[in-house]
N, C-alpha and C positions, 0 to 999 in steps of 0.2 A: 617712079615711086617704089619704096621698099616693099617687097612682098610681105604681107602680114604673117604668113606662116613662118617664113624665115625669121622675122622679127621676134615672134613668140618663142621659137626654138632657141634663139640667142639669149633671151631673157631667162628662160628656164635653165640653160646651160650655165649662165652666170650665177644663178641661184644655187645650182649644184656645187659649183667650184667654191663659192664663198661659204657655203654651209657645211662643208665636209667636217666631220667630227661631231655633228649634232646627233649623237646616236639615238636611235629609236624615234626620231622625229616623224618619219613618214607614217609609221604605225599609229602614233599618237594623234597625228593630224587628222587621220580618218575618223577617229572617235570624237573630234571636236566639232564636226559638221552635224549640227542638230537642226533637222527640218530645213527651214530657209534662213537660218542664222549661223554666223561664223564669228565667234568671239575669240580672237587670237591676241588681244592686247595684254592678256595676263601672262603670256609666255615671253621669256627673254629672247627667244628665237622665233617669234611669231611669224615674221615674214618668210623665213625659211620653210616653216610648216605650210604656209599658204602656197608657196611655189611648188612644193612637193605635192600638195593636195591637188593643185590645179593640173599638175602633170599627170597624176594618176586617176583623177575623177573629174575631169574637166566638164563633163556634161552636167554633173550636179552643181559644181561651183558656179557656173554661169547663171544658174537659177537663183543664187543667193540674193536675198532682199535686204539683209541686215549684216553689215560687216564692220568689225572693230579691229584696228591694228595700232601698234605703238610706233610713233615716229622717232623713238630713240633707237630703233633697229637699224643696223648697218646695211641691211638688204632692202631698205625702203625704196631706193631708186629703181631696182629691178621690179619690185612689186607694183609701183605706180604705173608702169607700162602696160600691165595686164588689166588694171581696174576699168578702163573704158569698155572692155569686152563684157562686163557684167551688166548687161542691158536692163535687168530687172531690179537693180539696186535702188532701194528706197532710203536707206539710212547708211551713211558712211562716216566712221569716226577714225581720224588719223591724229590722235592726241600724243603730245609729249607728256612729260611729268611722271612717267613710270619709273624713271631712275632718279637717284638723288645724289647731290654732290657731297663733299666732305663736311659741309656745314648742315646737312639735313634738308637743304632746299631742293625743290623739284628742278630737275634739269630739263631745259627746253629741248624739243625734238629738232631734228636736222632738216625738217621740211621748209624749203624756201620758195617753192613754186609747185604748180600742178601741170600735168600734161594738158595741152589744148583740147584733146579729145574727151576730157572729163565733161566738157560742156554738152556732149551728146547723150548724157545719161538723162533721158527724158522723164524717168520715174523718180529721180532723186528728190526727196522732200526735206531730208534732214542731213546737214553737213556740219561736223565738229572738227575744227582745225586748231583747237586751243593748245597752249604751251608749245608753240613752235617758233620758228625764226623768220616769219614772214615780214618783210619790210613794205611790200605792196600787196594788195589784194589781187590774186590771180584773175586775169581777165575772163578765163573760161567760166568762172562762177556766175558772171552776169548773163551767161547763155543758158543757165539751168531753168527751164520754164516752170517746173513744179516746185521749186525750192520754197519752203515755208519757214524752216528754222536754220539759222546760220550762227555759228559760234566761232569767233576768232580771238577770244580773250587770251591774255598773256602772250602776245607777240610783240613785234616792233613796228607796227603800222604807224606811219606819220600822216597819211591822208587816205581818204576813200575816193574811188573813181568818180568823175563828174557825172557819169550816167548810172550811179548806184541805184537810182530810183527805178531802173528797169526791172528790178526784182519785185514785180507788182504783187506777187502772192505771199511775200514775206510777212510772217506774223510775229516772229521772235528774232531779235538780233542782239548779240552780245559782243562788244569789242572792248570790254573792260581791260585795264592794265596794259594799255598800248601807249603810243606817243602822239596821238591825234592832236593836231593844233587847230583844225577847223573842220567844218562839215560841208559837203556839197549842197547846193540849193535843191538838187533833185531829191534830197531825202524826204522832202514834203510830198513826193509822189507815192510813198509807201502807205497808201490809204488804208490798208487792212492791218497794218502793224499794230500789235497789241502790247508788246513788251520791248522796251529799248533800254539797254544798259551800256552807257558810255563812261562809267565811273573810272577814276584813277587814270586820266589822260592829261593832256596839256591844253585843253580847250580854253580859249580866251574870249570867244563870243559865239553866239548861236545865230544861224540865219532865221529870218522871219518865217521862212517856209516850214519850220518845225511846228508851227501852229496849225498846219494842215493835217496832222496825224490824228484825225478825229476819232479813231478807234483805239487809240493808245490808252491803256489802263495803268501802266507803271512806267515811269521815266526816271532813270537813275543817272544824274549828272554830278554826283559827289566826287570830291577829290580832284577837281580841275582848277583852272585859274580864271574862272568867270567873275568879272566885276559887275556885270549886269545881265539881265535876261530879257528877251523881247516880250512886249505886251501881248503878242499873238498867242502865248501859252494859255491865256485865258480862254482860247477857243477850244481847248481840249476837254470837251464836256464829259468824256468817258473816263477821264483820269481819276484814279483812286489814290495812287501813291506817287509823290514827287519828292525825290531825294536831291537836295542841293547843299548838303553839309560839306564843310571843309573846302570852301571856295574863297573868293575875295569879294563877295557881294557887299555893296554899300547900301543898297536899297532893293526892294522888290515891289512889283506892281500890286496895288490894293485889290485889283480885279481877281487875283488868285483866290481870295477868300470866297468868291461867288461861284467857284466851280462846284456843280451840284453833287458830284460823287466823291469828292476828295475826302479821304479819311486819314491821310497822314501827309504833312508837309514838314520836312526836316531841313531847318535852316541853321543848325548848330555850327559853331566854329567858322564864322564868317567875320566880316568887318562891319556889320550892320550898326549904324549909329541911331537910326530911327526906323521904326516899323509901323506901317499903317495900323490904326487901332483895330480895324476889322480883322487883320491877321493876328495881331498880338493877343487878342482876347479869344481866339479860336482854340478849342480844346485839343485839336489834332496837330497843332504847330509845335515844333521843337526849336527853341531859341538859345539854349545854353551855349556859352563860348563866344558871345558877341558883346562888344563894349557898348551896350545900350545905355541911353540916358545921358550921354555926354554931349556937350554942345559943340560938336564939330561935324556938321552935316555933309560937307562937300567931300568928294573923293580925293581932291588934292590935299585937303587938310588931313584926311585919314592916312594917306600915304606918308606924309611928313611925320605924323604921330608914330606910325609903325617904325619908321626909320629912326626916330628920336627916342625909342624905348631904351631905358637905362640898361647898360651892359656892365656887369661886374666881373672882373678877372681877379681871382683870389690867389695869393702866393701860397707856397707850401706850408708856411707856419700859421696861417690864419685858420680860424675855426668857426667863424660866424659872419653873417652879413644881414643887412636890414632890407626888408621888402615893404614898400608903401602901397597905397591903393592904386597907384599908377602902374604897378607891375614892373617887372624887370627880367632880364636874362642874366643868369649867373653861371660862370665857368670855374670849376675848382681846379686846383693844380694837378689833381690825379686824373683829370679828363672827364669828370662827371659834369653834365650840363643840366640846368634847370630853366624852365620858362614859367614865370608867374604872369598870367594874363592880367590886363587891367581889371580891377575889381575883385581879384582873387582874395586879397586881404582888405578888411574894412578900414584898417589904419596901420601905422608903422608897426612892423612885427620883426623881432630879431630871430633869425634862423640860426641854430647851432648844428654843426655836423661833425662827424668823425668816421673814419673807417677802422673796422675792428677785424682782428683775426677770428675766423669762425671757430667757435668752441662746440665740439660735438655734443656737449651736455645740453645745449639749448638750440643749436642749429641741427634739427632732425631731418636728415635726408631720407627720402623714400627709396624703395627698392630700385636699383639701377640708376638713381640720380647721380649726376656728376656736377660738382661745384665749379663754377667758372669765374667767380669774383670774390673779393673780400666783402664783409658785411658793412653796409652804409647805414649809419644811424642818423636820423634827422629829428631835431627837437625844435619846438615843444611837441611832445607826444600828444596825439589825440586832437590837436587843434583842427577845426573844420574850416576849410577854405570855401569861399562862396562860388568859386569856379575851380575846375580841375587844374592841378599843377602838373606839368609834364616833366618827366625825368628821363635822361639818357645816361645809361651806365655802360662804360666799356667793359668788355669781358674777354677772357682768353678763348681763342677760337678752338673748338673741339675738332682738331684735324682728323682724328681717327674714328670719330663717332658718326655712324651712318643711321639714317632713318630715325632721327631724334629731332626734338624741337627745343628752342631756347625760350625760357620764361623768366620773368622777374617774380620773385617770391617775397612776400611781406609777412612780418610777424606782428600780431595784434597784442602781444603780451602774454597770450595763452597758447596760440596755435599759429602755424604757418599756412598761408593760402597763396595760390597763384593768381597773378594779375594778367589781364589781357595785354599781350606783348607783341610789339612789332620789331623785327630785327632789321637793322640797317648797316650798311658798310660805308664808311667815310671815303670819299673819292681820293683825297690827297694822301691821307695816312694809311688807307687800307684797313684801318682798325674796325672791329665789329662792335656795335653798340646795341643795347636792348632798350627800347623806348616804351614807356608806360605812362598812364595818367592816374593821379590819385587825388582824393579829397582830404585825406588824413596823412599825417607823418608818423612814421615808426621806424622799423628796421627793414632793410631791403638787401637782397642779394640776387645774383643771376645763376640759374641752374639749367643744365641740359637734362631733359627727361624724355622718356618714351613718348612718342606722338600719342596724343589723347584725342579720340573721337568721342563726341557725346551728343545726346539727343534727349528730347522730352518724350516719354511714353504715355500717350493718352489712353483713355478707355478703349478707343477704336483700334489700338495697336499701331505698330509702325515697323520700319526696317532700318537696321543700323549696319553700315559697312565700315571696314577698316581702310583708311587711306594708305597705310603702309603695305598691306597685302589685300587687294580687292577680292581675293578668294575667300576671305573670312567675312562672314555676315551673321547677324543675329536677327531672327524674326520674332516679333512680338504679336501674337494673334489677338483678335478682338476679345475683350473681356479679361485681359491679362492682369488688369489692375483697376481698382475702384477710383483712385485719384491719380492725377498725372504725377509721374515721378521722373527724376533725372537719372540717366544711365551713362556710364563712361566705359570706354573700351580702349585698351592698350595692347600692343603686340610687340614682342621681342623676337626678331628673327634669329635663328640659330643655324649656323652653317654646318653642313655634313662633315667638313674637315675638323671643326671644333669637337663635334660629338665623337668622331673616330679617335682624335688625339687623347681625349679625356677618358673614354671608356676602353680604349685599346681593342675595339671590336670593329672589324671592317664593315660588317653588315648592319651596324647599329645606326638608326636614323631617327629623327624627331621632327615634328612639325614646328611652326612658330609657336612660341609660348604666349598664351592668351590670358589677359587679366580683365575681368569684368567686375564692375562695382556700381553701386547705386546709392541714392541719398535716403533710402528708406530701410528700416530694420525688418520690414514685413516681407516674407517670401511672396513670389508672384502667385496669383490665383490659378493660372493655367501654365502648363509647361512652355518654356521659351526654347525656340529651336535654334541650335548653333551649328553652323557649317564651318569645318576646319579642313584645309587642304591635307591630302595624304602626305606623309614624309617624302622627301626627294627620292626619286627612283622607284617609288611604289605607285602602281596604278591598279585600277579595277581589273586589269587583264592578268597581272602577276601577283595579286594580293594573296598572302597566306594569313588567314584570319587568326591563326593560333599565335602569331608573332606580334599582333597588333594590340596595344595597351592604351587605354585612355586613363590619364592620371589627373587627380584632383588635388590641389594644394590649398592650405589655408592662406589667409592674407599676409601672414608673416613669412610664408614660404619655408616653414620649418618641417612640415610633414607632407609627404606625397603618397596618396593612396590610389591603388589600382581599382577603378570603379567600372571596368569594362563589363563585368557581369551584372552591374546594378542599373545599367541604362540600355536602351535599345539603340544599337548602332546600325545605321543604314549606310551603304556605300554606293557611290557612283564611280565612274572611271577616274575622277580626280579628287573627290571629296569624301569625308566622313561626316555624317549628320547625326546629331543626338539631341535630346531634350533634357532640360534641367529646370528647377523651380527657384534656386538661389544662386547667387553669383560668387565667384572666387577665381582661382587660377585653374586653367585647363591646358593639358599638354598631351599630344598624341605621339606615342613611341612605337617604333617597329624594331624589335630585337628578339634574340633567342635567350637573353638573360632571364633568370627566374626572379631575382630580387630587384625588380624594376624600380621600386620606390627608392632604394638605396642609391641606385645609379643616378636617378633623377636628382637626388639631393646633392650628389657629388658634382654633377654638371651645373646645377643651379648655383652652388657655392662658388664654383670657378667663374661663372659669368658675373658675379658680384665683386670679384677681386681684381687687383692690378698686379702685374709683374713689374718689379722695380729693381733698380740698382742704387747702391750708395756710392757717393763720391767724396773723397777727401783730397783737397788740393792746397798746396802751400804757395804763398806769394813769392815770386822770383826775387823781388828786391828785399823782402823781409820774411824768411821762412817761419817766423814765429806767428805770422798771420795765417790762419788755417780756415779754409772755406769748406763747410760741410753741406751736403745736399742729398736729398732722396728724390730720384727721378724715375718716372715711368720708362720702361725699356725702349720705347720708340723715340724718346727724347734724348737718350744718353749721348749719341754721336753729335748732334747739333750743339748740345750744351758744352761738351768738351771742346769742340772746335771754336766756339765763341770765347772760351776762357783761356785757351792755350797761349795767347800772347802774354798774359799777366801771371799765369799760375803754372805750376808743375806739380806732379804727384803720381801716386800709384795708379794702376788700372782700376776701373770701377769694380765693385764687389760682384760676387756671383748673384744670379737672379734670386730674389725672394718675392713672396706674395704678401700684399697688404690690402686691407679694406679701406674704402673711402672714409675719411674721418678718424682713422685709427691713430692712437698715440704711440710714439716710440721715443727712445732716449739714445744719446751719444755720450760715451764715457771715455776719457783719456786715461791711459794706463802705462805702467812701466816708466816712471820717472817724468811724466808730463802732467801738468795740472792747468786748471782754468780758474778764472776769477769767480769765487763762490758768491759774490754779492749780486750777480746777475739775477734779475727777477725770474728768468726762465731756467734757473739752475736748481735742481732738486736732488739733494743728497749727492752732490758732486757730479751729477749727470745733466746734460742739456736736454730739455724737453722739446719735442716736435709734435705737430699734428699733421698727418699726411692727408693732403688733398691733391688729386692727380693733376689739376690744372692751376695750382698755386706753386710758387717757387720752392717751398719747403727748404729754404736755404738760410744758413747763418754763417757769418764770418766772425771769428773770435780770435783772441790773442792768447797763446799758450806760453807757458814758461816751464822751467825745470826747478822744482822746489828745493832740490838739494844742491850743494856746492859742487858743480861738476868740474871746477878748475879749468874752465875753458874748453873742455872736451865735448865732442859730439854726443848726442843722446838719441838712442834708437827706442822709440816707444810705439804706441799704437792707439787707434781710436776704435772702439767696439760699439756696435749698435744693438740695442735690446728692445723688445716689445714692452709696451705699457700694459695696462689692464685690458682684458679682452673686452672689446666694445659690445654694447647691448644689441640684442636681437640679431645675432648672426647664427647661421646653421649650427646645430648641436655638434655635428662631426668636427667642424672647424674649431669650436670651443674645446672639445675634448682633446684634440691634438696639441693644444697650446698649454696644457697643464704641466707643471714641473719646471725646475730651473733651466734645464737644457733647452726647452722649447722657447724660452724668452730670448735667447741669443739669436741674432740675425746675421751679422757679418763683422769682420775685423779687417781694418786696413792699416798698413804701416805708416808711421810718421817719423821723420828724422829731423832733429834740430842740429844744424851744423855747428862746428866750433865757432864761437863768437868772441868778440873782444870783451873786456870786463864791463860790467854794467855801471851806470852812473851811481856814484856813492860808494861802490865797493872798493875803489882805489882812488887816489887823488885825481880829480878830474873836474869837469864843469861845475858839479855841485859845490865844490869847495872854493872855486875861483870866480863864481858868478853869483851876484847878489840879487835876490828877488824881493821886491817890495810886497807887502801884504795886499791881497786882492780879493774882492768878493764880486764876481760878475753875476748879474741877474738880481733876484730879490728873494726874500724869504718865502713868499707864497709860491713862486714858481721853482724855487731851488737855486742854490748858489753853486758857482764854480770857484774854487779857491786856488791859491798858487800851488798847493799840493796836487790838486786835480790837473792843473796845466802841466806840471812836471810829469805826471803819469801819462798824459796825452803826448807830450813832446818826445818821450823815449820810443814812441811807435811811429813817428812821422816819417823818418828816413829821408830818402832822396826826393820825396814829393814836396818838400817844404816850400820850394819856390812857387809851385802851382797853387798850393794852399794859400800862401801869402797873397798872391795876386787875386784869388777868389775871395779873400777876406777884405780886399780893398786897398792893400798896400800898393804903392806905385812901383814902376820898374826901377826908378832911381833908388828907392828905399831898399828894394830887394838886392840891387847891385852893391849898395853900400854895406848892407849886412854881410853879404858874401865876401866882400873885400876885407872888412874889418876882422872877420873871423876865418880867414882863408886857411885851408888845410885842417879845419876843425869842424866837422859836420854837426857835432852835438851843439856847439856854441851858436852856429848859424841858426839851427832850429829854435833854440831857446830865445835868442835875440829877436827872431821874427815873431814868435808867439807872444812874448811878453811886451814887445813894442806895440803890437796890435792891441793887447789887453789893456795897456795903460791908456792908449788913445780912446778906447771905447768903454772904459769902466763905468761911465755915467749913462751909457745907452741902455735903456731897459730891455731892448730887443737884441742885445749883443749875443746872447747864448743861441738864439735861433739862427742868427747869421753865421755863427761858428758851425752849427750843425749843417746848414745849407752849403757852406764852403767845403766842408769835408765830403759831402755827397757829390758836389760838382767836380771835386778833384779825384773821384773814384775811390774814396776812402769811407765806404759805408761802415766798415768795422769801427772806425773812430767815431763816426756819427752815432752809432748804436751805443758806444761806451758813454758818450756825453749824455745821451738820453737816459741811460741807466743811472748815471750820477744824479741827474736832475730829478728823476723819479724817486730815488732814495731820499733826496732832500725834501721833496714834497711830502713824502710819507712821514718823515721826522717832524716836519712843520705841523702837519695835521694832528699827529699824536700829541705834540706839545700843546696845541690849542685845546684838545680834548682834556688833557691833564689839568689845565687851569680853568676848566669849566666853561669855556667860550663856545 
């Protein structure tokens, strides 16, 4: 056997080697040991601190009764070997979830097993292993004789041990968000179990022995695959709450209605066709989301009905579909999915949809919001469905945004509000989608926001923690309010590197930025106690109070006032504590600067801005096609790499800064012009709206308005700011006044020497006859032969690909190429007008032309056709108005 002393020394040596560079950890670890508690999960190097503390103060550590560690720690393995020596341990928390991935989701810890000696902890009553990577339950847990509370939620468990019932003293067990497919029969031996949470697993059936849990008061089986439940559940006389929503239940036993203490039975979102009257009339039963009242009682019939639900796949040109009372699933060409459950619409209803570019005049983003999608408009507005309609919206993944959450935001016609949102990732495409449920249709978009923690504050008071930074908490004492009110908390972490870079001061530090808000206009009746962590590198041991400043900002973030002298600040070794009666922004700074409010303004302004580059690329096959784009700095390299096969151009512009939702313009200068009829062209300049996660891209066709006699033209494209957006910091607005401040960047553009244009010299226009054509119709806009000529001169060498995508055969393409060999212009014209003559009677031919251009990689031509059509629609509408129709 290995000598225990040698084994301990090896573990401590390993901790020393792996933890080198964690400066100050030993000293700080000592201050973390409070009485019989050791909370180290709030530190990124908590395991290193534990190993150092055990090495220096072993006698005290082995007496610890309550221990918290993060399983995201790379020294977890060395730490686990010491835990069996803490014989007095009553509560052990080894949770993951303290770190987040690039999408803002909690990262699971590295824990996959436990040392067998953990089973010797005779005093352990509470064990939390949530947010880890357990695929099986460690066998040592079954040997813990005093265990009462066990949490293994958010793991990868597929089964529980057959002898799980040996945990005879267990009163609380949570295994939510795992992959459990069945339960052992021995679960019925947990006779003192009071709370059982098995939600969001893959359970398909329950053993009859579940009915032996006579002391169970709450049972959560929601989010599984249960098609039936055993009659033995009627034996649970102590049961108060039974959650069965989001399963596949076809029926439920009538005996559930006779449970004497049951106050809530949630059966929503199942496949219930018929429910016993005793249950259906009970006031505590929730039944929404079930196809009740339909005459298909058997499970087999229900399955075939689900499989037979109408599925609609809409093409890119379609803008509506019909929903009947039978429900349907609809998939739009842009990737948006809908699910209308049976009974959602009382009769046939035509749904109209469109995606819109976000206009900052009505899409109001809040502080630090990032837009992740275009705006989806669904009509008819305000129609109320009888059941919730589910929507899945794809969105751009916020690769660089940490500690944030994704929500769907909806517009009521007056204000925007956030919906309860679940984020999913498609397995095949790896695309991210935001899922929500609504009863009304309006406008929707996907936004990344700061994580929002909220709670109800009753008269008795409560406690609110931040899930982003557990060190931040708000305490509401009894009597703080007369009526219950809702409170929200958001935290924006600010790295020491950002502070140093912006302030140019090495010793400048700041705590996370805290925003508190409530749904009441009345201040609290008693002071609310707020705990903020001290800025990084500052502790109660080295604190210089003269350098510490507590700042208060209004909700617009435009003023920052130093309120250090107006509140009573208390300090511990890790925290600053103060009391307030109203909510706003709070920020703790540690600096030698005197004008601290101005520094905070500067930092806050930078946190709300993006550093961007401008790109101007010319198509290799046709340099008159120019692609313009405004790209956040972290996206520049991948964007250029993706485009380099088809485009060439200058280097990106120097870095500039822009706000989310800010307008800017691109103007071509020095002998280069663009089509002034474009709807996005204002005073000869192209208009853009910058959103960091939209493409901000336009492909346009440029020309030289003067006769350059076949010579090359060297011009440029310059970028300018638009109007200063509303509600930005005053300093930023002041810097942008005057003509020079509007200019952003300039990039060179060169039009090479080209052969004469059609019509300038004898050529295809004089030797090719074009019959009169009107493609489309007056209401949707016409394409004439003149329009086709304009399009043809831009097609170039892509004509064969376009022709095939328009539906011409290979034989037709080859014949056109042979008949007009050595004359590219005639090949293009012959192809385009051959197709037009064949499809002139097709009312959908314009949409097909736009689709063919997109499929051929010619978005620029597709945009031009759309512009022509839109101008035609406008003229048609004006003519209708003129004649009084």
